[in-house]
N, C-alpha and C positions, 0 to 999 in steps of 0.2 A: 603415343608412346615414347617417342624421342624425348617430347617435353617432359613426360612423367620421370624418366632416367635423368634427365638433366637436372629435375627439381631434387631428386633423390641424392644425386651428385653434389649439389650446391648445399643442401641441408647437412650431409655428411662433413663436408669441409667447413661449414660454418661451426658445426659443433665441435671438430678438431681446433679451429681458431681460437673459439671461445675457451675451450679446456687448456689450451696453450696461455692464453691471456690470463686466466685464473691462475694457472702455475706462476707465471710472472709476478701477478699481484701477490700470491702466496709468499715467494720468496723475499720480494721487498717490505711485505708486511712483517716477515719474519727478522728481517734484519733491523727494522725500525723497532720492533720489540726489542731486541737485543740490546738495541742501544738506549731505548727507553729503561729497559730492565737495570742495564749499568748506572745510568743517570739516577734511577731510583734508588738503587742498592747505596751510591755514593750519599744521596740525599738521606736515606733511612739513618745510614752509619753516621753522618754527619750531625743529624739531629739527635741522636742518642749520645754520642760524644759532647755535643753542645750541653746536654743536661748534665751529663757527669760532670764537666768542667766547672758547670755552675754549681752544682752542689760541692765540688772540692773547694772552689773559691770561698763559698759560703760557710763551709766548715773551719777553713782556715782563719777567715776572718772572725768568726765567733770567738776561736781559742786566742787569736792575736788581742782580740779588743779587750778580753778578760784579764790577758797579762800586763798588757799595756795599763789598764785601770789599776792595778794593784800596785804601781810604780807611784809614791807620792812625791809633791813638790820638792825639788831639791832644797829649798830653803828651809821648807819643814823639816827634812833630814839632818840639815846643819843646825837648826835651832834645838831639836828634840833629841836626836840621837836616831840611828837606823832602826833600832828595835822598835821604839815607840812609834815613830813616824809610819812604818810599815804596818805596826799592829792597828794604828787608828784607820789608816787607808783601809785594811781588811775589814775591820768592823764595820765602816759605812758600806762596804760592797758585799756585806758577809750574806746578806738575804739573797742577793741575786745570783753569786757564784759559788757559794759555800758546796753545792753538790758537785760543781765542775771539778774542784780540786780536792785530791786526795789528801795531800801535804804540802804545806808551806814553809819555806825557810830560809833562812838567811846564812851565808858563810862570810865573815867579816875577817878581813886579813888581821893578825895580831902577832907581832914578835916573829914575822917571817912565816907565821903558820895561819891556818884557817880555823877560824872558830864557829862551829856550828851552833845556830840557835833554830829550833823548830816551834813553830806556832802552836800554842795549846788551844784546841778547840774550845775548852770550858772557859778558860779565862781569858783568852784571845789576846794573849801576851808570848813573845818569843822567849822561850826558856834554854838555856843550854843543855843539849842532850848527845847522847850516843848517835854515829850515823846508823840510820836504818839499814836493814839487810839488802845489800847490793850498792849501796850509796859509796862506799869507801874507795873502790878505783874512782868514781868520779872526783871524789874530794881531793884524792893525791894528784890526779892529772890536773885540777884546777889550780893546786900548789904549785905544780910545776910551771903552769903558764902565768902564775903571779909572778914567778922570778924570771920570765921571759924565756922558758926552756921550751923546747918542741920534741915530743915524742909519740909515735904512734899511740892512738886513743885506745882506752879498753872498749870492748862491746857495749852498745848502749843497754841501760838496764831500765825497764819500765818506761814511762812516758813521762820524762823528767825535762822541765825547759830551764833554760840558765839565761837570766836578765842580768848582764853586769852594768854596774855604773861605774863610769869612769870620772875621774878626778882632773884637778887641773894641772897637776904637777906631771912633768915628762920626765921619762928616764930614757935610758939607752934603748929599752925594749918598746918605747911607746907610751901612751897614757897609761897612768897607774890604775888598776880598779879599786875602787872604795871597797866596794861589797859586791857579792852575787845574791839577787833573789832567786830562789831554787822553787819552782813549783812542780808537782807530781800531779798529773792529771788522773781523775777517777774513771778507770775503764767501764766500769757497770753503768755509770750515768751516761757515758758516751754510747755505749752498747744499747740501752734501754730507752735512752729518752731523746738524746741531741741526733744520732743517725736516723733513727726512725723518721722524726720530724723533718730533716733533709731530703729523705728519699719521698715522704708524702708531699713535700713542697716542690721539688724540682724534678722527679722522677715519675711520680704518678700523673696519670692525666684524668682530670675530670673525676677524682676520687677512686680511679680505678688503675691499678698496679698491673701492667702486664709484662713486666720483667721479674727475673730472678736477680737479687743485688745482694751482694757480700762485700764484706771489708777483710782482706787478709794481709797478713805482715809481709812486707816485701821480701825481706831476707829469708822468711821461712813460711812460704805459700801454705804450707798446711795449717798453719795456725790462724784459724777463722775468729777474727774479732767480732764480727756480725755478720748474719745472714737473715733475709726474709724467710718467711715459711713457704716452701714450696715443694714439689716433687722431681723426680728424676736425677740425673747423674750430678754429683756435687759440683758446685760452680768453683772453677780455678782460672787461672790466667790462660790455660790452653784453650778452654773452650767458652769463654766469654767473648760476647760481641762486640764489646769495647771496654774499656777501663779508663781510670784517671788516677792521677797520684794524690794523695793526701799527705797533710802537713810539710807541705814543700815550702812556705813561707814560715813555719814557726822555728824559734830558736830551741830546737831540741838539742840535748846535750851531745853535742859533737863540735870539735875544733875545726872550723872551717880553713884556718891557717895552715893545718896540716896537710889537707888536700892540695892547698897551693904548693906548699914544701914538696909534696912529693911528685908535683906536674900534672895532678889530674884536675880536670875541669870540673868546679863543683856545682856546675848547673847541668852536668851530664848524668845519666843514669850510673855511670862508673863511681861516683860520689856515694853511691849506697855501700860498695865494697869497704869504705872507711866509715861507716856508721854515719852516711850522709842523711840528706833531709828527707827524701822520699821512702819512708819507713813502711807506709801503709798503701795498698792500692784498692781503689774502687771499683769493684766489676759488676757488669750489667749482662743479663743474657734474656732473651726473649722466651717467654715461657710457653709459646706455641711452636718454638723450636728456633734454630739459629736464623739470624734477620737474612743471610746468604740463602739458606733454604726457604724461608717464607716468600723471598722476592722471585726466587727460581720457581716456587709453585704458583705463584700470582702470574707470571711469565707464562708458564705452562698451561694454566687455565685459558689465558687471553689467546695463546696458540691455538687451543683446542676449539675455543669459541670461533676463532676465524677458519680454521678448518672446516669446522660445521657449516659454517656460512657459505664457504667456498663450495663445499660438498651439495648444499642445499641449492645453491645457483646451478651448478652443474647438474644435479638432478632434476631440477624444474627446467631446465633447457633440454634435458634429454627426454623428459617426458612430454614435453611440448613439441619435440621432433618426432616422436613416436605417435602422439596424439595428432599431428598433422599428417604424418604418413596413413596413418590408419582412416583418417578424414578423407586423403586422396584417393587410397584403396577402394575406401565404400562408395567414393564419387565415381570411381571408373565403374565399379560393379553395377552403380544404379545407371549409368550410361549404358553398359552394356545390358542390362535389363531392360532398359526403354526401347534400345535397337532390338533384343529378342522378343519383347510383347510386339512391338511394332511389326516384327516379321512375323510371328505367330499369329497375328490379327490379320495381316495382309493376304495371307494364302488362303485362309477359307472364305475370307470377303471378297477375294477375286473369283473364287469357285462359285460363290453363291452368286455374286454379280452376272457371271458369264452364263450361270445356268438360268437365271431370270431373265437375261435377254433374249435366250435361245426359246424360252417357253412362251415370251410373247410373239414369236414369229408365227405366221400363219401356217408354214409349212409343216409345224409339229401338230396341228390339230386332228390330222388323221393318223398320227403314229403313237398310240396310247403307250406302247412299250417305252418309247423316249421319253414321254413325259412323265411316265413312273420311275425311269433312271435319272432324270434330273431331280424330282421330287426326293428320292431318297439321298441324291447327293446333297442336295439343300439342307436335308434331316441331319444328313452325316456331319456336314461342315457347321452347321449352326449347333450342332451339339458340341462339337470341340471349341466353340467361341462360348458355348455356357461353361462349359468346365474350365475354360482358362479365366473365364470371369470369376466363377466360384472359387478358384484357387488363389486369385489375389485377394478377394473378399474374405476369404478362411485366414489368409496370412495377416490381414489389417487386424481382423477380428483377435486373433490369437494373441497379436502383439499388444492390444488394447487390454487384455486379461479377462475378456467376456468370455469365461467359460462356466456353465452351469453343471453342477455336479450332483448326481442322483447315483442310487444303487443300480448296477449293470451287471448282467449275467454275461461274462465274455464267453462262455461256450456258444450262446446263440449269436453274439456279435461277430464271433470270428467264422462261424458256419455261414453267416450272412455275407460276409466280406467274400470268402471262398466261393460261394454259390455265384455271386455276382461276377467274379473273375474267371469262373470256370471255362466258359466259351472260349474266351481269349486263350486261354493256357492250352486248351485243347486244340485249337486252330494253329496255335504255335508250335504243336508237336513236343510241348514239354512234360515231364514228368512230375507229377504233384507228389510228394510227399508229406502227410497229413498227421500229426500228433497230437490230439487236443486232450487234454486230461479230462476226465468225467467230474473231478470233484474239486474245480477251480472255485475258488472263494468271489463272491462278488466285489465289485469295486466302485468306489464313488467316482463317477467320470460323467463327463458330457458324452453321450454314445455316439452323436453325429461326429463330433470332433476325433474322439478316439478312432471310430471306424474309418475316417479320411486318414489316420495316420498309418494303421496297418495296411490301407488300401495302397498308399503312397509307397510303402516299403515293397509291397507285392508287386507293383506296378513296374519299379525301377528294377526288381530283380527279373521280371519279364523282359524289360527294356535291354537291360545291361549285362544280363547274367548268362544268357543263352550261348553266347561264342565260348566254343570248349567244353560244353558240357549243358545238354537240356535237362536239367534238374533244378526244382525249387523245393525247398523244404520249409513247413509251417508246423512250428513246435510250441506247445503252451503247457506251462506245468505250475502246480502251485508250490512255493519255497518258501523257506524260514530262514532269515540271515539274522546278522547283527543289528538291521533296522527293523526287524518284526517280519511278520507273514506277507507275503506279496505274490504276485503273479509274473512269471517270465514269459515273455514272447519271443522266440527266435524266428527270424525270415532269412534265409540263407540261400546262397546259391552256389553254382561250381564253374562260374566264368571266369574271365581272364584276371578279376581282381582290381584292387585300387592301388596305385601307385603309393609309397610310403610318403612322400613329399606331400601329397594332396590329403592323407588323412587327417592331419590335424585342422584343415580349413574346410572340412567335408560339410559340416554344418553351419557354415558362414552363410549369411544371406547373401544371393547373387552370384554364389560361386559356382563355375561349372568347370570340370576335369578337361584336360587338355584333348582326351580322346573324343569326348562329347562334341566340343568344339570343332576338333578335326573333321570328324563324320558328319557334322550339321545335323546332329540329333537334336529335334526340338525339345525347348526346356527353357524355364525362367531362372533356374538356380535358385527356387524357393522353396522345393518340395522338402528337402532334408532339413532344412532350418525350421520350416513349419511343424515338422513331426516332431523335432525336437523342443519347439516351444510348446506344442500340446502336451506331451509328455512331462515335461517339468511343470507346465501349470496344473497337472494332475498329481504332484508330489513326487514323480517318478523319474527316472535316468534313462539313457539309452547310450549304448556303446557299440562301436563296430571293431570287428577283427577281419583283416585282409591281408593280403601279399599278392605279389606278382603271380599269375597262374595258380593261386590258391582259392580263388573265389570271394564272396563277401559275405560275413554273418553278422547281421543287426540283430541286438539284442534288447528288447524294452522290458523295463522293470516298472510296474504299476503297484503302489500299497494296497493291501487289502481292506475292505471295509472294515470299520469298528465292530465290534461284537453286536453294538444295538442296531445294526444295518444288516446282520446275517440272517439268512431265511431258516 
């Protein structure tokens, strides 16, 4: 018993230690998951930002290359004049770039003023024309720059690029500008062709676009230049996962020297306040939610899986401990059973051996009364041995499921059991209250097994229930409940009852109550388990109601036979 307690204590301590280790492992894994999540968040953001930066560089490179291609060889300009040279150069590139440019113009200094020549798409020639809407402030500002003046620039108008060509003659203001090539980009072409191509090449992955992408005006973010088709909240600089600047390296119409004169750094975002280079922003947001949310959800899923694994480990350990304790308890019960069987066998065998030895003696030959007494003793003790063997055999047979079921009339079966037990009941001075209904339906049962189950309950009532009240009740009625028609058999007594802590284990194999062990009442601890096994093999159930000094009442419910078996 001490060894058993030590094993129980050791298993409990081991379970606690393993639980603590799993907790420590969970904490370490949680921290590791946090670090991995932070690294993954940085990686995902970095990868998206790299894609956007690549798209931004490609966009700027495409426009810069187109603008640079419009500038003819200086020698050709000197030979043919600016209008002819630029017109010829545009004609050579018209098929490739005509959709990119909305307007192409030249601003040529003449008599201290600027003469505006606009390319006519029909004739591919530069013709004198009035400034288009919104161009006048730009031309005025270029005129000021022509004379070396500095003044705050007007707000940018449209997508106008200025490409000055400087001459070799220097003035007090620096190199003289020979002319300006002014190019206005076509926003429709950029929106419908150029930007979708860039998104498909640099932001899509394997032909699948997992992001909402938009291009907005930096100074007026509500002005959306381009957006992919998507659902959800409008994409803005506030809810975007990442962004990149567009038109950073394009000579848009803005005087960089004015930023320098005002003390602003042209390479910072403050340059935007002066009509600086970063007029557009390329924005992207994951369609499945913000990248931060997705990373957190992935992290939470990982933690949930980890918690499930740790819970499974702890649950498995707990189940193993419970099974080991159950196996240990069963082994102890089996040891007690073997000890009980040995004791039950030793007593009648000793009596039989002693009686046989005495019968062999010559002194009993002339005493027939003693011979008869020893014969009766041998018969009684051998009957006990037969009953014990029969008990064990029935237990093994019931456990193996060998139950033959046929229609049985319970009225006759119960009367036979009571008739068999009546002499013992009368000798014990016990009052038997018998109430067996006359209309009990037949049941499908093994009559011998069912008889043994009822007999066992009756014997237990006679053995344990006499103390405090010499009364035994056997009642049987036909009932109909939610499970259908059945027969209910009650065997009750008014004895001392069963302790509440022993009731849950009452039907366990080899279990014997403390009082039975203390009073050395003979038994194997198999009787009630055998009763439950027999009843459940018949599709029935058994329950017990008891309490200290309230007696015990066992109730068996056996389903009635189907209609085809009714008499």
